[in-house]
C-alpha positions as CSV (number, residue, x, y, z in Angstrom):
1,X,0.8,7.1,-8.3
2,X,1.0,9.5,-5.3
3,X,0.8,9.0,-1.6
4,X,-2.7,8.7,-0.1
5,X,-4.2,11.4,2.1
6,X,-5.1,8.9,4.0
7,X,-2.4,8.4,1.7
8,X,-3.1,11.9,-0.8
9,X,-4.3,9.3,-2.0
10,X,-7.4,7.7,-0.6
11,X,-8.7,11.0,0.6
12,X,-8.9,11.9,-3.0
13,X,-9.1,8.5,-4.4
14,X,-11.6,6.3,-6.2
15,X,-12.5,3.1,-4.6
16,X,-9.6,0.7,-4.1
17,X,-7.0,3.1,-5.4
18,X,-3.9,3.8,-3.4
19,X,-1.9,6.8,-4.3
20,X,1.9,6.9,-3.8
21,X,4.3,9.9,-4.4
22,X,7.0,9.3,-6.9
23,X,9.1,6.9,-4.9
24,X,6.2,4.8,-3.5
25,X,5.9,7.4,-0.8
26,X,2.9,8.4,1.2
27,X,2.6,11.1,3.8
28,X,0.1,12.2,6.3
29,X,0.0,15.9,7.4
30,X,-0.2,16.1,11.1
31,X,-1.2,18.8,13.4
32,X,-0.1,19.7,16.9
33,X,-2.7,20.9,19.5
34,X,-2.5,24.4,20.9
35,X,-1.0,24.2,24.4
36,X,0.4,20.7,23.8
37,X,4.0,19.9,24.6
38,X,6.1,20.4,21.5
39,X,7.8,17.6,19.7
40,X,11.4,16.7,20.7
41,X,14.0,17.8,18.1
42,X,14.3,15.4,15.2
43,X,17.1,15.1,12.6
44,X,15.8,12.2,10.6
45,X,17.9,9.6,12.5
46,X,16.4,6.7,14.6
47,X,16.0,7.6,18.3
48,X,17.7,4.4,19.5
49,X,20.6,2.4,18.3
50,X,20.9,1.5,14.6
51,X,18.2,0.6,12.1
52,X,19.6,-2.9,11.8
53,X,19.4,-3.4,15.5
54,X,15.8,-2.1,15.6
55,X,14.7,-4.3,12.7
56,X,16.4,-7.4,14.2
57,X,15.1,-7.3,17.7
58,X,12.8,-4.3,18.5
59,X,10.0,-4.4,15.9
60,X,6.8,-5.9,17.3
61,X,3.1,-5.7,16.6
62,X,1.7,-2.2,17.1
63,X,2.3,-1.5,20.7
64,X,2.0,1.2,23.5
65,X,0.0,1.5,26.7
66,X,-3.7,0.7,27.2
67,X,-6.1,3.5,26.2
68,X,-8.3,3.8,29.3
69,X,-9.5,7.4,29.4
70,X,-12.6,8.6,27.5
71,X,-11.7,10.0,24.1
72,X,-15.0,11.2,22.7
73,X,-13.9,9.7,19.3
74,X,-16.2,8.4,16.6
75,X,-14.7,7.1,13.5
76,X,-16.3,6.7,10.1
77,X,-14.8,3.5,8.7
78,X,-14.9,2.0,5.2
79,X,-16.6,-1.4,5.4
80,X,-18.9,-3.5,3.3
81,X,-21.7,-3.7,2.6
82,X,-22.1,-0.3,4.3
83,X,-19.7,2.0,6.2
84,X,-19.4,1.8,10.0
85,X,-19.4,4.4,12.7
86,X,-17.2,3.2,15.5
87,X,-17.6,4.7,19.1
88,X,-14.0,4.2,20.3
89,X,-14.9,4.6,24.0
90,X,-17.6,1.9,24.0
91,X,-16.2,-0.2,21.2
92,X,-19.6,-0.4,19.6
93,X,-20.3,-0.1,15.9
94,X,-23.3,0.7,13.7
95,X,-23.8,0.8,10.0
96,X,-24.6,4.0,8.2
97,X,-28.0,2.8,6.9
98,X,-28.6,5.7,4.5
99,X,-25.7,4.7,2.3
100,X,-26.8,2.0,-0.2
101,X,-25.1,-1.4,0.3
102,X,-22.5,-2.3,-2.3
103,X,-22.1,-5.8,-3.6
104,X,-19.0,-8.0,-3.8
105,X,-17.5,-6.1,-6.7
106,X,-18.2,-2.6,-5.4
107,X,-16.2,-0.6,-2.9
108,X,-16.4,2.0,-0.2
109,X,-14.0,4.9,0.3
110,X,-14.2,7.4,3.2
111,X,-12.8,11.0,3.0
112,X,-12.1,13.0,6.1
113,X,-13.3,16.6,6.3
114,X,-11.4,18.8,8.8
115,X,-11.7,16.3,11.6
116,X,-15.4,16.9,12.0
117,X,-17.2,15.0,9.1
118,X,-16.7,12.4,6.5
119,X,-17.7,11.8,2.9
120,X,-18.5,8.3,1.8
121,X,-18.0,7.3,-1.9
122,X,-20.0,4.2,-2.6
123,X,-19.4,2.5,-5.9
124,X,-21.7,-0.4,-6.4
125,X,-20.3,-0.9,-9.9
126,X,-17.3,1.2,-11.1
127,X,-17.2,3.9,-12.1
128,X,-20.6,5.0,-11.0
129,X,-20.0,6.4,-7.5
130,X,-22.5,8.1,-5.2
131,X,-21.4,10.5,-2.5
132,X,-22.8,11.0,1.0
133,X,-21.7,13.4,3.8
134,X,-21.9,12.1,7.4
135,X,-21.7,14.5,10.3
136,X,-22.6,14.8,14.0
137,X,-21.8,11.3,15.4
138,X,-23.1,9.9,12.1
139,X,-26.6,11.1,12.7
140,X,-26.7,13.6,9.8
141,X,-26.5,12.2,6.3
142,X,-26.7,14.2,3.1
143,X,-26.6,13.0,-0.5
144,X,-24.0,14.8,-2.5
145,X,-24.8,13.3,-5.9
146,X,-22.6,11.3,-8.3
147,X,-18.8,11.3,-8.4
148,X,-15.7,9.2,-8.0
149,X,-13.2,11.5,-6.2
150,X,-13.8,14.1,-3.5
151,X,-11.5,16.6,-1.8
152,X,-12.5,18.9,1.1
153,X,-12.1,22.6,0.7
154,X,-9.7,24.5,3.0
155,X,-12.5,25.7,5.3
156,X,-14.0,22.2,5.6
157,X,-17.5,23.4,4.7
158,X,-17.7,21.8,1.3
159,X,-16.0,19.4,-1.1
160,X,-14.8,19.4,-4.7
161,X,-16.2,16.4,-6.5
162,X,-14.8,14.9,-9.7
163,X,-17.1,12.9,-11.8
164,X,-16.6,10.6,-14.8
165,X,-19.6,12.0,-16.6
166,X,-19.0,9.9,-19.7
167,X,-16.8,6.9,-20.5
168,X,-16.7,6.9,-24.3
169,X,-15.3,9.4,-25.1
170,X,-14.0,10.1,-21.6
171,X,-15.4,13.2,-20.2
172,X,-15.1,14.5,-16.6
173,X,-16.5,17.3,-14.6
174,X,-15.6,19.2,-11.4
175,X,-18.2,20.8,-9.0
176,X,-18.3,22.2,-5.5
177,X,-20.9,20.9,-3.1
178,X,-21.6,21.9,0.5
179,X,-21.9,19.2,3.1
180,X,-25.6,19.6,3.3
181,X,-25.9,18.8,-0.4
182,X,-26.3,22.4,-1.7
183,X,-24.5,22.9,-5.0
184,X,-22.1,25.9,-4.7
185,X,-20.4,25.7,-8.2
186,X,-22.0,23.9,-11.1
187,X,-20.2,21.1,-12.9
188,X,-17.7,22.2,-15.5
189,X,-15.3,20.2,-17.8
190,X,-12.2,18.9,-16.0
191,X,-9.3,16.8,-17.3
192,X,-9.9,13.1,-16.5
193,X,-6.2,12.5,-16.1
194,X,-6.0,14.8,-13.1
195,X,-6.3,13.0,-9.7
196,X,-7.3,15.6,-7.2
197,X,-5.9,16.0,-3.6
198,X,-6.0,18.6,-0.9
199,X,-4.1,21.8,-1.8
200,X,-4.2,23.5,1.6
201,X,-4.6,27.2,1.5
202,X,-3.3,27.2,-2.1
203,X,-6.1,25.5,-3.9
204,X,-6.6,22.0,-5.4
205,X,-3.8,19.6,-6.2
206,X,-4.1,17.9,-9.6
207,X,-0.8,16.2,-10.1
208,X,2.5,15.6,-8.3
209,X,3.8,18.9,-9.6
210,X,0.8,21.2,-9.8
211,X,-1.8,23.0,-7.7
212,X,-4.6,25.0,-9.3
213,X,-7.2,27.6,-8.3
214,X,-10.3,25.4,-8.7
215,X,-12.5,28.4,-9.3
216,X,-10.6,30.0,-12.1
217,X,-8.7,27.0,-13.3
218,X,-5.2,28.5,-13.5
219,X,-2.0,27.1,-11.9
220,X,-1.1,28.7,-8.6
221,X,1.9,26.5,-7.7
222,X,4.2,24.3,-9.6
223,X,7.5,22.4,-8.8
224,X,10.8,22.4,-10.6
225,X,12.3,19.2,-12.0
226,X,13.3,16.4,-9.5
227,X,10.6,17.5,-7.1
228,X,7.2,16.1,-6.3
229,X,4.5,17.5,-4.0
230,X,3.9,15.2,-1.0
231,X,1.5,17.3,1.1
232,X,0.4,20.9,1.7
233,X,-0.2,22.3,5.2
234,X,-1.6,25.8,4.9
235,X,0.9,27.6,2.6
236,X,3.8,25.2,3.4
237,X,4.5,22.6,0.7
238,X,6.2,19.4,1.6
239,X,8.3,18.2,-1.3
240,X,10.1,15.0,-2.1
241,X,13.5,15.9,-3.5
242,X,15.8,13.9,-5.6
243,X,19.1,15.8,-6.3
244,X,21.2,14.9,-9.3
245,X,24.4,15.6,-7.4
246,X,23.5,13.5,-4.3
247,X,22.4,9.9,-3.8
248,X,19.1,9.1,-2.3
249,X,16.2,11.4,-1.4
250,X,15.3,14.1,1.0
251,X,12.3,16.3,2.0
252,X,12.0,20.0,1.2
253,X,9.7,22.3,3.1
254,X,8.8,25.3,0.9
255,X,7.0,28.4,2.2
256,X,5.0,29.3,-0.9
257,X,4.4,32.8,0.5
258,X,8.1,33.7,0.8
259,X,9.8,31.2,-1.4
260,X,12.1,30.1,1.4
261,X,12.9,26.4,1.4
262,X,14.6,24.1,3.9
263,X,15.7,20.5,3.4
264,X,15.4,17.6,5.7
265,X,17.3,14.3,5.5
266,X,15.2,11.2,4.6
267,X,14.6,9.2,7.7
268,X,16.5,6.0,8.5
269,X,13.7,3.6,8.0
270,X,13.2,0.3,6.1
271,X,9.9,1.4,4.5
272,X,8.7,3.4,1.6
273,X,6.5,6.4,2.1
274,X,2.8,5.4,1.7
275,X,0.3,7.6,3.5
276,X,-0.2,11.3,4.5
277,X,-3.0,13.3,6.0
278,X,-3.1,17.1,6.6
279,X,-4.1,18.4,9.9
280,X,-6.9,21.0,10.3
281,X,-4.8,24.0,11.2
282,X,-1.4,22.9,12.5
283,X,2.2,22.7,11.2
284,X,2.9,19.0,11.4
285,X,2.8,16.2,8.8
286,X,2.6,12.6,9.8
287,X,4.4,10.2,7.5
288,X,3.8,6.4,7.3
289,X,6.6,4.3,5.8
290,X,5.7,0.7,5.0
291,X,7.2,-2.5,3.7
292,X,4.6,-5.3,3.2
293,X,7.2,-7.9,3.8
294,X,6.7,-8.8,7.5
295,X,4.1,-6.1,7.8
296,X,6.6,-3.3,8.6
297,X,5.0,0.1,9.5
298,X,6.9,3.1,10.7
299,X,5.3,6.5,11.6
300,X,7.2,9.8,11.6
301,X,6.2,13.4,12.2
302,X,7.4,16.3,10.1
303,X,7.2,19.8,11.7
304,X,6.9,22.2,8.8
305,X,7.7,25.2,11.0
306,X,10.9,23.9,12.6
307,X,11.8,21.7,9.6
308,X,12.4,18.7,11.9
309,X,11.5,15.0,11.5
310,X,10.8,12.8,14.5
311,X,9.8,9.2,14.8
312,X,6.5,8.4,16.6
313,X,6.9,6.5,19.9
314,X,6.8,2.7,20.0
315,X,7.9,2.5,16.3
316,X,8.6,0.7,14.1
317,X,5.9,-2.0,14.2
318,X,5.7,-5.4,12.5
319,X,2.9,-7.8,11.8
320,X,0.8,-4.9,10.5
321,X,-1.5,-5.3,7.6
322,X,-0.3,-2.1,5.8
323,X,-3.3,-2.2,3.4
324,X,-5.6,-1.8,6.5
325,X,-3.7,0.8,8.4
326,X,-4.1,4.5,8.2
327,X,-3.9,7.8,10.2
328,X,-6.0,10.9,10.7
329,X,-5.9,14.0,12.9
330,X,-8.6,15.3,15.3
331,X,-9.5,19.0,15.5
332,X,-7.7,19.3,18.9
333,X,-4.5,17.9,17.5
334,X,-4.5,14.1,18.4
335,X,-3.2,11.6,15.9
336,X,-5.5,8.6,15.5
337,X,-4.1,5.4,13.9
338,X,-6.6,2.7,12.8
339,X,-4.7,-0.5,12.1
340,X,-4.9,-4.2,11.7
341,X,-2.1,-5.6,13.8
342,X,-1.4,-9.3,14.5
343,X,-4.8,-10.1,13.0
344,X,-6.8,-7.6,15.3
345,X,-8.3,-4.2,14.6
346,X,-6.6,-1.7,16.8
347,X,-7.1,2.1,17.5
348,X,-4.1,4.0,18.6
349,X,-4.2,7.6,19.9
350,X,-1.2,9.9,20.3
351,X,-0.8,13.6,21.2
352,X,2.5,15.5,20.5
353,X,4.6,15.2,23.6
354,X,3.4,11.9,24.8
355,X,5.9,9.1,25.2
356,X,3.7,6.2,24.1
357,X,0.8,5.4,21.8
358,X,-2.4,4.5,23.6
359,X,-4.0,1.4,22.2
360,X,-7.4,-0.2,22.2
361,X,-8.6,-3.4,20.4
362,X,-11.9,-3.1,18.6
363,X,-14.0,-5.2,16.2
364,X,-14.9,-3.8,12.8
365,X,-17.0,-6.3,10.8
366,X,-16.8,-5.9,7.0
367,X,-13.6,-3.7,7.1
368,X,-11.2,-6.3,5.7
369,X,-12.9,-6.5,2.2
370,X,-13.8,-2.8,1.9
371,X,-10.9,-2.0,-0.5
372,X,-9.9,1.1,1.5
373,X,-8.0,1.8,4.7
374,X,-9.2,5.4,4.9
375,X,-11.4,6.6,7.8
376,X,-12.8,9.9,9.0
377,X,-13.2,11.5,12.4
378,X,-16.6,12.7,13.2
379,X,-17.4,15.6,15.6
380,X,-18.8,14.5,18.9
């Protein structure tokens, strides 16, 4: 199991599946906005006091300051029987009526596409999924055909779709479809055992150790032993390292163009890495560390250029439903967190350089039983 993108994982997942990198890790690739204040230096250590002190007295439900200004954000949220579009500013929601309703045993997964669109995978009965692209405030909907996994291309104009074409014997295919539904590359045989995830500028990830050119099919990047790919931001590959001569784990940031690699200490946190998401065109990676006991949720930001790791403000949080909490980046570099905290649905917005999260409580009917925490940001 690998991390989901919402964790690598749900952004390239089938309904209800959560991916976790080798040590139950999940990362989210973050992006910084042009002109934003840079992140303060980070060395993997907590910002204040010791981990024990923070866990004993400082963890609280997701917190920050009230979100009062207009954001222009619209989020495509997995919900049943149909996905929702949430207008963050007004707090209103509406169902995406063009997507067929799924029953009690079906599921909904949303896949973000470059912070401007979303793909819904609706599975009334597994494994027969149908895909739909939603754009422009949720007003444009295009049918993309059958499939169970979808991963956006690097330019955000299309998606790679994996489909279980036959169950006995198992047979899968991979095709490329534009967001308006136009077929760009016809289905061709594809290994069913490969779970696809975004490969950045390198191609298409197919396992914790391998990235392929999805057009030609050959391997373009592979890891050595004791390494697993966590996320890919452009040509920078974030690796989970486990060294034989050292206890514990650490991150490696490898520049695939030059071969240069830098290592970063594993952060002082009580959680296991669960989610990642890659920003549109920026060097940051957001990491969500969770521990379901007590609802522990801790967010960190990895700068792949500076090779630094910094904890998000107002972290860690407790009383968080970690199965209903996820992150995504906007095109202008804001990090959006959609969480269930202390029994309420909460949207948090943060921009690099800000000292606090900005929070707003919302109401999302049908989200709790959707089977997926992933959401997508729609262009306004």
